[in-house]
C-alpha positions, 0 to 999 in steps of 0.5 A, spaced: 073 331 545 077 338 548 076 345 546 079 352 548 076 358 549 081 364 547 077 369 551 078 366 557 084 362 557 090 365 561 095 362 556 092 366 550 091 373 552 092 375 545 090 370 540 092 369 533 088 372 528 086 365 526 084 363 533 080 370 534 076 369 527 074 362 529 072 364 536 068 370 533 065 365 528 062 361 534 060 367 538 056 370 532 053 363 531 050 363 538 047 370 536 042 366 531 035 365 531 036 358 533 042 355 536 044 348 537 050 346 541 053 339 540 060 336 543 065 341 540 061 345 535 056 350 535 051 350 529 046 356 528 040 356 524 035 361 520 028 359 521 024 358 515 030 358 510 033 352 508 039 356 505 045 352 506 050 358 507 045 361 512 045 354 516 052 352 518 056 349 524 063 351 526 068 348 531 070 351 538 077 352 538 082 346 539 076 341 538 078 334 538 071 331 536 070 323 536 066 319 531 060 320 536 061 328 536 061 328 529 055 323 529 051 328 534 053 334 529 050 331 523 044 329 527 042 336 529 042 338 521 038 331 519 033 332 524 031 339 521 032 337 514 038 341 513 045 340 509 050 338 514 055 344 513 061 347 516 065 353 516 072 354 520 079 356 520 082 349 520 089 352 524 084 353 530 082 346 530 087 342 527 083 335 529 077 337 526 078 337 518 080 329 519 075 327 523 069 330 518 073 327 512 073 321 515 066 321 516 064 322 509 064 330 509 067 333 503 071 340 501 066 345 498 071 351 498 077 354 501 079 361 502 084 366 505 081 371 510 083 378 510 084 382 516 083 390 517 085 394 524 085 401 525 093 401 524 092 398 517 086 402 515 086 406 509 079 409 507 076 410 501 076 418 499 074 417 492 068 413 491 061 414 491 057 416 497 054 410 501 047 410 504 045 407 511 038 403 509 032 404 515 026 402 512 023 396 509 023 399 502 030 401 503 032 394 506 028 390 500 032 395 495 039 392 498 037 385 498 034 385 491 041 388 489 045 383 492 041 377 489 042 380 482 050 381 484 050 373 486 046 371 480 040 370 483 033 373 480 034 380 482 028 381 487 028 381 494 025 376 499 022 377 506 027 373 509 033 377 506 029 383 508 028 381 515 036 378 515 038 385 514 034 389 519 036 384 524 043 385 522 042 393 524 038 392 530 043 387 533 049 392 533 051 390 526 051 395 520 048 395 512 051 400 507 049 401 500 050 405 494 045 409 490 045 409 482 043 415 479 036 413 478 035 412 485 035 404 485 041 400 489 047 399 485 050 394 491 051 394 498 054 389 504 053 388 511 057 387 517 056 383 523 056 386 530 063 385 533 064 379 537 070 378 541 073 385 538 072 383 531 067 383 526 065 380 519 064 384 513 060 379 508 055 379 502 059 385 498 055 385 492 055 390 486 049 389 480 053 388 474 051 394 470 054 398 476 061 394 477 068 398 476 065 404 479 068 404 486 061 401 489 065 395 493 070 399 495 065 405 498 061 400 502 067 396 505 070 402 507 064 405 510 062 399 514 070 398 516 069 405 519 063 404 522 065 398 526 072 401 528 067 407 531 063 402 535 069 399 538 072 393 534 079 392 534 079 389 527 074 387 521 075 381 517 072 378 510 074 373 505 074 375 497 072 372 491 077 373 486 084 377 485 080 383 483 076 384 489 082 382 493 086 388 490 080 392 492 080 390 500 088 390 500 088 398 498 083 399 504 088 396 509 086 389 509 091 383 510 091 376 508 092 372 515 089 365 514 085 360 511 078 358 512 075 351 510 068 349 508 066 342 508 059 339 507 056 332 507 052 330 501 046 326 502 
């Protein structure tokens, strides 16, 4: 097994967007409440929350895992009664997907990722004002709105509230938009910069408030927040053509693909 660290390798002073996003994903996972390293991979787990989208692994850039390396990774998940799952940029570690597929993993999804830099950023100046939550009640309102946005029950969970607060306390940011009645119409969060780039995720708007500029407003504000904190880029994924058009208007550009793999029972 081999791997490359683009943050220290003299041969890669300016890594490609895909390599940078992959290295930053590994660094972000190292900041999770519980981190497990196996040969060629790093896994980040959330204590007390089995949600597979919050418990996953990623390969180190350039990793070439053996069958034993993949088995060790699967064991790290199985001993915690979690679904083995990975998210990564396949171009940054070309040998990983074949090794995982040979071990029985299947493709869950594949998405383009978009990157924004200060040079491409075009701030949204016509959308609604955004709000920075600070109290548990405000974080709960954002969590409830995001739950409804993604088809959930539309109620806050203690784990979700704690996760949003940790994001802010760890150097990231959360933004929301308030509806006319004072409730939360939608929001999003962004990780703290890692290796100069930050991931913007969880962009959601309650169905009753869609097509009113909520997503553009929070994405624009969070992107500006990260640039103000010294990030050289911000990246995200999109869920459809409508959201892609919103992000591209703000200066996000498609620069690569991310792959999601899982191993069913």
